[in-house]
N, C-alpha and C positions, 0 to 999 in steps of 0.2 A: 320659433318655435310657437306655431297657437297652441293656446292653453282653453281649459276648457272655462265656460262660462262661469260667472261667480255666484253659486249658491248658498245660501245662509242656512243655518244648522236648522228650520224648524223642514226645509223643503228636504235638505239630505236623509233626517231622521225618517218622514214618511215616505220617502223613495226608498230606505231600505229594510224600512219594517214592511213596507207591502210587497216585497221581495222576499223576505224573509216568512211572511205567512203564504206566498204562495205557490214555497218550495216545502214548506211542511204540510201544507193540504196536497200536495201533488205527491210526495212522497205517504201520506197516510192514506188515500188510496191506492197508489201501487204496492201497500204493504198489505192492504185488506182485500186485494184481491185474489177471485179464488181459483187458482189456476188450474183447474177439475172438469173442464167442458165433459170428457166424453170417460162415462165410469163403466169401464171393462173389466172383464174377468183377469185377473193378475195371471192365472193358472194357463189359460194359452201364450201369453205373451213370455213366458219362461220357456227358455230352449233347454234341449234335452241333448246332454254333453255324452250320449252313450254311439260309439263311433262303429 
């Protein structure tokens, strides 16, 4: 079975900490994204159910 190349604890720490910081930055920008490009009147979208 081929195994992964041996890495010391410092390089493992650096790899996982940069991965963690990258995920935190991505989630931060996803949560701050304002999903309101169209500010239209909501009354015109509401359907009328009078048959």
